[in-house]
C-alpha positions in Angstrom: 136.3 86.3 70.8 133.5 85.4 68.5 131.7 83.6 71.2 132.1 86.7 73.6 130.8 89.1 70.9 127.8 86.9 70.2 127.0 86.7 73.9 127.1 90.5 74.1 124.8 90.9 71.1 122.4 88.4 72.5 122.3 90.3 75.8 121.6 93.5 74.0 118.7 91.9 72.2 117.2 90.7 75.4 117.1 94.3 77.0 113.5 95.4 77.4 112.2 98.2 75.2 111.4 101.3 77.4 108.1 103.0 76.8 108.8 106.7 77.3 106.8 109.9 77.8 108.6 112.2 75.4 108.1 115.3 73.3 106.9 114.6 69.8 108.9 116.5 67.0 105.7 117.7 65.4 104.3 119.5 68.4 105.2 122.8 70.1 103.9 121.8 73.5 107.0 121.4 75.7 107.8 118.6 78.1 107.7 119.7 81.7 111.2 120.8 82.9 112.9 118.4 85.3 111.0 115.3 84.2 112.6 112.2 85.4 113.9 109.7 82.9 111.5 106.7 82.7 112.5 103.3 84.0 112.1 100.0 82.3 110.1 97.1 83.7 110.8 93.5 82.6 107.8 91.4 82.2 107.1 87.8 81.2 104.1 88.9 79.1 103.8 91.1 76.0 103.1 94.1 78.2 106.1 96.3 79.2 104.1 97.7 82.1 101.6 95.7 84.1 100.3 98.7 86.0 99.3 102.1 84.6 99.9 103.5 88.1 103.4 102.2 88.2 104.1 103.7 84.8 102.6 107.0 86.0 104.9 107.1 89.0 108.1 106.1 87.2 107.8 107.9 83.9 107.9 111.6 83.0 104.5 111.9 84.6 106.3 111.8 87.9 106.9 115.5 87.6 103.2 116.2 88.3 101.9 116.3 91.9 99.9 113.1 92.4 98.3 110.8 95.0 97.8 107.1 94.6 95.4 104.8 96.3 94.7 101.1 95.8 92.2 98.5 96.9 93.5 94.9 97.0 91.4 91.8 97.4 89.7 89.7 94.7 88.5 92.8 92.8 91.7 95.0 92.8 91.9 98.4 91.2 93.9 101.6 91.6 93.1 105.3 91.5 95.3 108.4 90.9 94.6 112.0 91.6 97.0 114.2 89.6 97.5 117.9 88.8 98.7 118.2 85.2 100.1 121.0 83.1 101.3 121.3 79.5 102.8 118.0 78.2 103.1 115.8 75.2 103.5 112.2 76.3 103.0 108.6 75.0 101.3 106.1 77.3 102.1 102.4 76.8 99.5 99.7 76.3 98.8 98.0 79.7 96.4 95.2 80.7 94.1 97.7 82.3 91.3 100.0 81.2 91.6 103.5 82.5 88.8 106.0 83.1 89.9 109.6 83.0 87.7 112.2 84.8 88.7 115.9 84.9 87.7 117.4 88.3 88.9 120.9 87.6 90.5 122.7 84.6 91.9 126.1 83.8 90.3 128.4 81.2 91.1 127.5 77.5 92.3 124.0 78.5 92.8 121.7 75.5 93.7 118.1 75.2 94.4 116.0 72.1 94.8 112.2 72.0 95.5 109.5 69.5 94.7 105.9 70.3 95.7 104.5 67.0 93.0 105.9 64.7 93.9 109.5 64.4 94.1 112.6 66.5 91.1 113.9 68.4 90.8 117.3 70.0 88.6 118.8 72.7 88.5 121.0 75.7 88.8 119.2 79.1 85.7 120.2 81.0 85.1 119.0 84.6 82.8 116.0 84.6 83.6 114.9 81.0 85.1 111.4 80.8 87.3 109.4 78.4 88.2 105.7 78.4 91.7 104.4 77.6 91.0 100.7 76.8 93.3 97.9 77.8 96.0 97.0 75.3 95.9 100.3 73.5 98.9 102.7 73.3 98.0 106.3 73.3 99.6 109.7 72.7 98.5 112.9 74.5 99.0 116.6 73.9 97.7 118.8 76.7 97.7 122.6 77.0 96.6 124.2 80.3 96.2 123.2 83.9 93.8 120.4 85.0 93.2 118.1 88.0 92.3 114.5 86.9 90.9 111.5 88.7 92.0 108.2 87.1 90.5 104.8 87.7 92.5 101.8 86.5 90.6 98.5 86.0 92.7 95.4 85.4 91.3 93.1 82.8 91.2 90.3 85.4 89.0 92.5 87.6 86.6 93.2 84.7 86.5 89.4 84.0 85.7 88.7 87.6 83.0 91.3 87.7 81.3 90.8 84.4 81.9 87.1 83.8 80.3 85.9 80.6 79.0 89.4 79.9 82.5 90.7 79.2 83.0 91.2 75.5 85.8 89.3 73.8 87.4 92.5 72.5 87.3 95.2 75.2 89.1 97.8 73.1 86.5 97.5 70.3 83.7 97.6 72.8 85.0 100.8 74.4 85.9 102.4 71.1 82.9 104.8 71.2 84.0 106.0 74.6 87.4 107.0 73.2 86.4 109.3 70.4 85.1 112.4 72.4 84.5 113.3 76.0 81.2 112.2 77.3 79.3 112.9 80.5 77.8 110.4 82.9 77.0 111.7 86.4 76.6 108.1 87.8 80.1 107.1 86.8 81.7 110.4 87.8 80.0 110.3 91.2 80.9 106.7 91.8 84.6 107.4 91.0 84.6 110.2 93.5 83.0 108.0 96.1 85.4 105.2 95.5 88.3 107.6 95.9 87.0 108.7 99.3 86.2 105.1 100.4 89.7 104.0 99.7 91.0 106.3 102.4 89.0 104.6 105.2 90.8 101.2 105.1 88.0 99.5 107.0 87.5 95.8 106.0 83.8 96.1 106.4 83.8 98.8 103.6 85.3 96.2 101.2 81.9 94.9 100.1 80.5 98.4 99.7 83.4 99.3 97.4 83.0 96.0 95.5 79.4 96.7 95.0 80.1 100.2 93.6 82.7 98.7 91.3 80.3 96.1 90.0 77.7 98.8 89.3 80.2 101.1 87.6 81.6 98.3 85.4 78.1 97.2 84.4 77.0 100.8 83.7 80.2 101.4 81.7 79.4 98.3 79.5 75.9 99.5 78.9 77.2 103.0 78.1 79.4 101.5 75.5 76.4 100.0 73.9 77.5 96.4 74.4 74.6 94.0 74.2 74.5 91.4 77.0 75.2 87.9 75.8 72.1 85.7 75.8 72.0 83.1 78.5 69.8 81.4 81.1 68.6 83.3 84.1 70.8 82.7 87.1 68.8 82.0 90.2 69.8 81.9 93.9 68.3 78.7 95.1 68.3 77.7 98.8 71.4 75.6 98.5 73.5 78.4 97.0 72.3 80.8 99.7 73.2 78.2 102.4 76.7 77.9 101.0 77.1 81.7 101.2 75.7 81.8 104.7 78.0 79.0 105.9 81.0 80.7 104.3 80.2 84.0 105.9 79.7 82.6 109.4 83.0 80.8 109.2 84.9 83.9 108.1 82.9 86.7 109.7 86.0 88.0 111.5 87.8 88.5 108.2 87.6 91.0 105.5 85.0 89.8 103.1 84.5 91.1 99.5 81.7 90.5 97.1 84.0 88.3 95.0 84.5 85.9 97.9 80.8 85.6 98.4 80.2 85.0 94.7 82.9 82.3 94.7 81.0 80.6 97.6 77.8 80.7 95.6 79.6 79.4 92.5 78.5 82.5 90.4 80.2 85.4 88.7 80.2 88.6 90.7 77.7 90.3 88.4 75.2 87.4 88.4 75.6 86.8 92.1 74.8 90.5 92.9 71.7 90.5 90.8 70.5 87.0 91.9 71.2 87.6 95.6 69.3 90.9 95.7 66.3 89.4 93.9 66.2 86.4 96.2 67.0 88.0 99.5 65.5 91.4 99.0 68.5 93.4 100.0 72.0 94.0 98.7 74.9 91.6 99.7 76.5 94.5 101.6 73.4 95.2 103.7 72.9 91.5 104.3 76.5 91.1 105.5 76.2 94.1 107.8 73.1 92.6 109.4 74.9 89.3 109.7 77.8 90.9 111.5 75.5 92.8 113.9 73.5 89.6 114.7 76.7 87.9 115.6 77.7 90.9 117.7 74.4 90.7 119.6 75.1 87.1 120.5 78.5 88.0 121.9 77.2 91.0 123.8 74.4 89.0 125.4 76.4 85.8 126.2 80.0 86.7 126.7 82.2 89.1 128.8 84.1 90.4 125.8 84.9 94.0 125.6 83.3 96.1 122.8 86.7 96.1 121.0 86.9 92.3 121.2 83.3 92.0 119.9 84.0 94.4 117.1 87.1 92.5 115.9 85.4 89.1 116.2 82.6 90.4 113.9 84.9 91.8 111.2 85.1 95.5 112.2 88.5 97.0 112.3 87.7 99.6 114.8 85.3 99.9 117.8 84.1 103.3 116.6 83.0 101.9 113.2 81.3 99.0 115.0 79.4 101.4 117.3 78.3 103.5 114.3 77.0 100.6 112.3 75.3 98.9 115.4 73.5 102.2 116.2 72.4 102.6 112.6 70.9 99.1 112.4 69.5 98.7 115.9 68.7 102.3 116.9 70.9 102.3 120.0 74.6 102.0 120.8 76.0 98.5 121.7 76.7 99.3 125.4 73.1 100.4 126.0 71.7 97.4 124.1 74.0 95.0 126.1 72.7 96.4 129.4 69.1 95.5 128.5 69.9 92.1 126.9 72.8 90.7 129.0 72.2 87.2 130.1 74.0 85.8 133.1 
């Protein structure tokens, strides 16, 4: 009996602690009616939830209409479009930094938040941003209707993007961006563009999304006032560029992101993007598109492949996208170009 009781006690101690979105006793703001009970997630790390998006779907936030989109690859991130109303919730600490962008709000909209250093209060105006740093639990009191766009950046993604420029303490670095709403048209517009791009699902857009994410993360770091760590200038010598070219030619039919190209060059994503543009004179995305089109020209001139076969062999998921890019770069559609360049 003693052994059985001890086993039960041990099992109870091993149950994970559930982070809930619940009404605080010192607030008059009600919890939305019909909110689903939150679920627990068991994790091998100190974080109860590995994904803010998963928490959003499975906690009391599930009562709000919301859309989720994600981009996989080597620089993964997620986005949420949600319509919120009055609530008083607690968000758990997660290994992701979250950017919050109101797109539309009702009159007299108010939100209050506490990220561990006291309550802050403000109106939620469209275009004003807040950052929820990774590893920080937060409490939220919201009054009024609002439509939000959320961007969740895993810490591993920030590490891949910023490399040695990433501060050791991200929460401390982003502290100034948590105290009051701030406006930044570049970040806001980039978030909206990323949301739209994630609906296309075209592999050739992966590099474009990666580039936008690199620019956003770099700009966010500068906005937070983080000084770049001193270091030597990273160049793009011929041998690095050759490694990238060989890698791309061998995998041109695949989905290629900027992280893969940076790995081939042996550089961090941020350093690769900067050094590549300085050395080659164009962005990695533009260079890769030109590389794909040059390969397509070879196949159009020397093979009997259909346009669809050429498109897929050169990394385009659809013939329509291939045709659009080909016309943009060459000035004419691929079929017309082939008729004047076909070699028997």
